[in-house]
N, C-alpha and C positions, 0 to 999 in steps of 0.2 A: 354424293358428298365427296369432295376432293380430299386427297391425303392431308393437305394442309389444314383442312377444317376438322379433321378427326383428332380426338384426344383420348388415347387408350390408357386405361388403368389395368395393370397386370398384377393379380394377386398370386403369391407363390412365385414371384419373378426370379428368385435365385435358384429355384428347383430345376430339375432336368428339362421338363416340358416348358416351364415358364421362361427360362432364359432363351430358348429357341423361339418362343413367341415374341419376346422383346426384340430379338435380332431380326425376325421377319418383318415386324412392324417398322422398326427403324430403317431397314433397307427399302421399305415401301414409302418412306417419307412421312410416316405418321408420328405425331408427337406422343411420347410415351412417358407415363409415370409408373415407377416400379414400387410396389408396396412390399416391404420386407420387414421381418421382425426386429432387425438390428442394423446399425450402420455397417457392421462388419460383413453381414450378408450382402448388403448393397455393394460394398467395395469389392467383394469377390465377383459379383455380377459384372461390375464395371470393368474389372480386369479381364474377365472372360470375353466380354464384348470387344474390348480393345484387341485382345489376342485373335479375334476373328474378323479384324479389319473394320470394326465399327467404333470409332472414337467418340461419337456423339452419345454420351451417357444419358440415360433417362433421368427424370426428376426422382429424387430420393424421398419416399414417403414411408412412414411407419405404420404398421398394421398390428392391431391387437384384437383378436376375435372375442376376447372376454369383455370388451368395452362397448358401450352403446354406439359411440361414434364410429367404431371400426378402424377408420383411417384418420391419421393425424395429418392434416394438410388441406389446402384448398382443392375442392373437387367439383364445384358447381358446373364447370364447363366440360366435364367428362362425357364423352359421347358413347363409349363402349367399355365394357369390363370383360376381362378374361379371367375366370376363376380357375387357376391351376393349383390352388392350395389344397392341402390335405396330407394325410399320412399314408404312404405306400410302404407298409411294413407288416410282416406276419408275426404272430405271437403276441399281439396286443390283447389287453383285457377288453371286455365289452365296453366298460365306461370310457376307457382311453380311446378306443376306436370311434365310439359315438361322438365323443367330444371333438375329435380331430376331423371327422368326416361328415357328421350330421349337424352338430351345433354350428360348425363353421358355415355350412350352406345356409342355415337359417339367418345367420348374421349377414351374409353377403346379399341375400335377396332383400332383407329389410333395409340394408344400406342402399342398394340399387333403387329401391322404391322412392327414396328421398331425393334422387338426382333429377334436376329439372330438364336436362338436355340429353338424357340417356336414350340412345337408339337401339342398343343391344347388350344383353348379358349373355356371354358365351360360357357355358359350363362344361368342364371336362368330366365325363362319367367313365364308362368302360364297356367293352363289347360284351362282357358276360353279365353286366348288371343293368344296362340301359333298358329303356322301354317299360318301366314299371307302371303299374296302376297307381295314379296319383292319389287315390283315396287314402285317408288317414289310417294308420295301422292300429290294430288292437294290441293290447299287451301280450295276449296269447300268440298272435301272429309274429310279433317281434321276438318273443322267446324261441319259437319254433325255427324262425329264420336264422337267428344267431347260432342256435344249436346245430342246425344242418350245415351251414356254410362256414362257420368260424367268424371271428370278430371282424377281420378286415373286409372280406367280401360282403358280409351281411351289412356292415356299416355303409358300404358303397351302394348297395341295393336300396337301403333305407334312404340314403341321401338323394338318390335319383327320384324317388317318390316324393320326398319332402320338397325338393327343388321345384318340381312341376306343380305341386299343389300350391305352394306359397307364391310362386311367380304368377300363376293364374289369378289367385285371390288379390294380389297387389297390382295387377295390371302391368307387370314388368315384361318388356319385350325380350324374349329369350331364344337361344338356340342351344342345342346339346350336341356335343361330339362324343361318340363312343369309340375310342380308339382300341385297336388290338394291342398286343404286347408291343410297347414302343422300344424299338431297337436304335442303333446308332444312326448318325448322320449318313445320308445316302452317298455323299462324296468322300467323307473321311472315315466313317465308321465310328466316330467319337460318341462315347456314352460313359456315364458313371453309375449306371444302374447294374447291380450285380445279383439281382434276384431272378428267380424263374429260369428261363432259358439260359441266361448267362451262367448260372451255377452248373447246368448240364454241360455247357461248353468247357467250363473249368475242369470238370471231371474228365471229359474227353482229353483235354490237353495234358492232364496229369496221369492219364491212363488208369483212372480209378472209377470209371463208369462200368458197372458190372453187366448191365443189360440196357437195351433200348426200350424206353417206356412206350406202351401203346402198340397200335397196329396201323395198317394202311389207311384207316379212316380217322385216326386221332388227329384232331385239327387244333393246333395252337398258332393262330395267324399272327402276323407281325405287320408293323408299319414303321417307316423311317421317321425319326424325330423331326427332321426339317420339313418333310412333306406334311406331317400333321400340323406343324406350326403354320405353314403357308395356307393350308386349308382353313384353319381356324380364323386367320386374319382376313380372309375373303368373306366370311359369313356376314358380317355387318354391312357389307356393300351390296347385298342382294336382299331385297324386301321379301322375296319368296321363301327365304330361309327362316323367317320368324315363326316361333312356336313349332319348330321341327327338330327332330333328332336324326343324327347321321352316324351310321356305323362305318368307320374308316379302317379298312384292312384290305389285304390282297387275298382275293378268293383263291388264287393259285399258289398260295403258300404251301410248300411241300408238307405232306403228312409228317407228324413229329419224328418218327424214326428216320424218314428220308431226309428231313432237315438236319438232324444230328449227323447222319451219314455224310451229307454234303460238307458239313463243318469238319468232320474227321478227315475226309479226303483232302480238304484244303490245308489242314494242319499237318498232313502227312503221317497220320496215325491210323491204326486199325480200329474201325468201329466195332463194338461188340456184336457178335453174331446172334446172341440170345435176345429175344424180345419177351417182355413181361406184360401180360394183359393188365389194363388199368384196374379191372375188378380185383385181381389178385394183389396188385400194388397197394390198393386201398386197405386191404386186410392185413398186410404185413406190418410188423412193429416198426416204429420209427428207427430203432437202433439198427435195423437191417436196411431200410430204404434211405436213411440219412436225409429224408425230405420232410419238411414241415407239412403236417396233414392238410393245412389250409391251401397249399399249392396244388394238391391233387384234384381239387374241384375244377381246375382249369384244363385237365386232361379229358377232353370231351370230343364227341363226334358231331356236335351241333354245328350248324351253319347259320349265317346271319344275313339280315336284309340290307345289302350294300347297294342296291340299284340307285337309290336317291343320291347317295354320296358320289357314285360314278357319274351320274347325270350332272350333278352340280359341278364336279371337277371338269367335265368336258365342256360345260357351258362357259367356264372361266379359263379354259386353256391350260388346266393344271394336269400334268401327266404324272402318274405314279412311277417312281423310279423302279428299275428292275430289282425284284426282291432277292433273287439269288446273289446278284452282285453286291447288294447292300448287306446281306447276311455275311458274305465273305469279308467285306471291309470291316464290319462290326466284329467279326471273329478275330480279325487281325488286331484291331484296336484293343480288344479285351486281353488277348495274349500278350501284346507288346507292353501293356500296362500291368501285367501280372494280376489281372482280375482285381484291381484296386490296390494292390500292395505297392505299386510304383506309379503314383499319379502324375509325375512330371510330364509335361507336354511333349518334349522333343524325343519321342520314342516311336519307332515305326518298323514295319517289315518292308523290305524292298525285294526285287528280283534282280540279282546280279549274276551274270553268266548262267542264267537259267536256274540259279539256286535261290531258294527262299531264305533271305538274309535278314537278321535282326541288327539294327543299329540304333544308337542313341547319340544325342548331340545335334548339331546344326546340319540339316540336310544339305548335301553337296559341298560340305566344308572340305578344304584342300588337305588339312591335317587329319590323318586317319590312323587310329590306334588299333592294332591287332593283338588282342589279349593272349596271355599264356595259359598254362595249365596249373591247376584244375579250375581256374577261375573263369570269369565271363566279362562281357562288356560292362555290366552293372558295376563291377568293382573299380572300373576306371571312370565312372561318372564324375566324381569330384575333380579328378585331373582334367577331364575334358572341359568341364565348366570353367575351371581356372585358366586353362590355356586360351579358350575362346576360339570361335571359328574352327571348331574341331568336332570329330565324331569318333566313337568307338564301335567296332564292327565285329560281331562274333564270326569266327572262322567256320567254314562248312563242317558240319558234324559236331560243332561245339556250341555251348551256350544255348541259344534258342534258334540257331540256324540249322537248316537241313543239309543234306549232302554228306560227303566223306572226304578222306585225305586225297583220294584220286581226283577230286574236283578242284583242288587248290589251284592248279595251273590255269585252267580256263576261267575260274572264278577271279583270280587275282589279275588276269589280263583284262577282264571286264572292269574290275575295280579301278585300275589305273588308266584305262583308255576310254571309259564311258562315264564314270561317276565323278570325275574331277579330282581324284586323289593325287596330290603332288608331293606331299610329305608323308612318308610311311613311318609309323612308329610301331615297331614290333617288340613284344615282350616275351621273353623266354621262347616257347615254341613259335610264338607269333613273330619273333625275330627271324626265324628261318623262313617263314612265309613272306615276310617283308623283303628279305634279302633276295629270295628267289624271284619275286615280282620285279624288284628294282633291277636285278641283273638281266632279266628277260626284256625289260623295257627301260633301258637307262635314260632315254631321251624323254620319257614321260614322267619320270620321278625326279624331282628337284633335290629333295633331301631325304636322307635315310637315318633314322634314329633307332638304335637297337638297345633295348632295356634288358639287362640281365640276359645277354645272349648265351644260351647254354653251350653252344659249340666253341665258345672262347673261355669256358669255365671248366672246372673239374667235372668228369663224368659222374652221373648219378650213382648211388650205391647199387650193388648187384640186385638187391631186393626190388628195385624199380622195374626190373625186367620180368618179374614174376606176375605176368599179366592177370591170370585168374584171381590171384590173391589181391592185387591192386583193385581189380574190378569189384570184388566183393567188399573191400574196405570202403571204396568211394561210394558205392551204392547205399551204404548204411551210415556213413559218417554224419555227425552232427555239426552245426555251425561252430560250436565251441571247440570241438575236437579239431576241426579243420583250421580254425584260427590258431590254435596252439601249435599245430603241425607246421603251418606256413610262416607264422610270425613269432612263435615262442610265447605267446600270451593270448588269453581269451578276450582281450580288449576289442578285437576287431570281428567278433562273432556276428554282430548285426550286419556288417558290411558283406558277409559271406552267406547270408541266408538264401539269397537268390541263386548263388552258385551251387549250394547244396540242393536246392529245388531242381535245378537243371540236371544235376548228377543223378537224381532219382527218377528222371523222366526218360522213357524210351531207352535208346542205346547210347546215351551220352557217356555214362560211366565206362562202358566198354571201349568207346572210342578214345576217351582220355587215357585209359589204362594202356591201350596199344601205342598211343603216341608217347606216353611217358617211357615205355620200353624202348621206343625208337630213338629217344634222345641219347641212349647209350651206344647206338650203332656207330662204330668207328668209321666205316666208309662214308656214311652220311655226314658225320661231323667233318670229315676231311673235305668232302665236296663243298660244304658250306664255307669252310675257311678258304678254299681255293676260289670260290665265287666272290668272297669278300676281297680277296687280293686283286681279282680282275675288274671289280666294279670301279668305274671311273669317277663316280660322283662323290659328294661330301658324305662322310659317315660320322655320326656322333654316337659314342658309346656311353650309356648311363648304367652304373652299377652301384650297389651298396657296399660300404666298407666291410660289412660282415659277409659279403658274398663276392670275393675278389675274382679277378681274371686268373686263369691258370698261367703257368710259366710259358706254355706254348702260345696261349692266347695273347699274352703281353708281348711276346717276341714277334708275333705276327703284326700286331698293331704298331710296333716300333718301326716296321718297314713301310707303313702307309702314311705318306705325307698329307693325305687328305682326311685324316681321322683325328678326332678330338675325343677326350674322355672326361666324363664328369663322375666323380665319386661322391655319393651321398653318405655322409657320416652317420653311423648307427643303423643303417638300413641293411636289409637282407635281400633275398631273391624277389620279394614282392614289395618294392618300395612304394607302389601306388596305394598300398593299404596303410603303411606305417608313416610315410612321408609324402603325402599327395601334393602338397604345395611345392616342395623341393623338386619333385618330379615334373610338375607343371612348369616351373621356372627353367629346368634343364631342357624340356621339350621346346619351350618357346624361345630359348636363347639362340640367337644366330651367331654361334661361335665361329671364329675365323680359324681355319686350320693353321697351327703354328708351323714354323719351319723346323727342320730337324736340329736338335742340339748336337753338340760335339760327339755325344755318345750314341746319337742316332735315335734316341727314344722320343716319345711324344709327351708333351706337357699335360699333366692331369689337372682338370679344373675341379675345385672342391666347392660345392654349395653347402654351406653349414647352416643349420637351423638357427 
């Protein structure tokens, strides 16, 4: 059957696996109908597909597993069904889990049996639950299974048995795929699943994983989401796959402690040296393990029958992507999106000058914001979005970037000579980094915008040089306290949650404390002012009216014919928090340097709210 003759119905189309299946089918030229519970879910799917370069949206059908018809819409010409529906969630009650994962399977098979042109029903099961005896369960067996495995896994086990039994009775042509833990896209790492391994990676990132679970034989295999989807979409094209189940996973997935060590090395954090046996882990109280008991059944030394899946893939020229590379990309995506707390798409890790660097905004954009202290790129996200064609980049050792102050020179050289940065926007300490980069590469930087440049303002109080005290304070500060300290109000606490999370991770707070102390260093301040005097390009200074230039700073600017100043009324040292739209207008404005007035000073440009 040619792709044009195929009509696929995807159930659970807006879910993690489902949308990858829709995308794979669409790219193969197959006509697709997406069954979702609401039009809002369908719209999210359509936006996701468009964001992945597939503008041909599938047909929009409603599904209701509680109705006899199941799907509202014309379905007679459907040739294949992909059942990606169900609940992947721990902590459900038995009734809730059975309704979501067992009753839904019954409804799907009954629906499939009524379709006159159906060639295949593809069911997503699981590597730990597939291959069940299709014989009907007794009440006693059901009670024992749910008691032993927990509601989620037991419901998937029962669903696998029910599916095989009903499909055989109804004469429905079927295939089952039993995927391992489904991780991110092999090319981008993209995923929005934060259970299981993802929660372990979050603990690694935050430095809160006390020990590595398991031993050298503990096997928690993985498979890339896009590879799984492509595998599934090929099953209906091969008659030999009917009435067959396939275990899809990489047999060479590192043992769990080694997998987590791989991620830790990629994150640049230290993996725990202690390993805790699974048998002990299962006996410890949840308040100590911080793990849902249902997840512990996945910590096993079992291996799985993958030969048939490998043979099928080889027959169709489908190669499994390198698992270690996929894991690293997945780990990057998880951290860049703060494990679900920052779902916006334009967030990524790059390697700049050999430094693992976090940035948000449009990749390769010419306008690049270098944030100040003690904040991060996230606090500049509203400004970056308002400016357009811009990005914010965490300096080495700050925010979510690795490295240290000694890396700034090589890092900034790579930033302006290799990544397309032409307009540097430096805030506070970032103003120093921006100026040093522009001065070192004046022909590579077209514009220089300095927001609250500390070296043109009054020195910080003497307490800022008390590095141990500052380190201790920053490592424990709350978003509310930080907002009050930076802006005088708690109104911006939510915008600072990510900055506080970064300060509590690794050595970031210590780095910030040292850099805050350095802003009081008179020789460095003098060097920066001298560098500004020598810089031949256009300079735009943006300050808040409540955080003015010092007399020396104003005197210096008065001598620079290529400088302009924007004063934002009512703003302080962090105008990106309190006046983001005004800051965006100031950054985007192509101000023309004024000629000197009779008194030699520079005209101030006021952007008023």
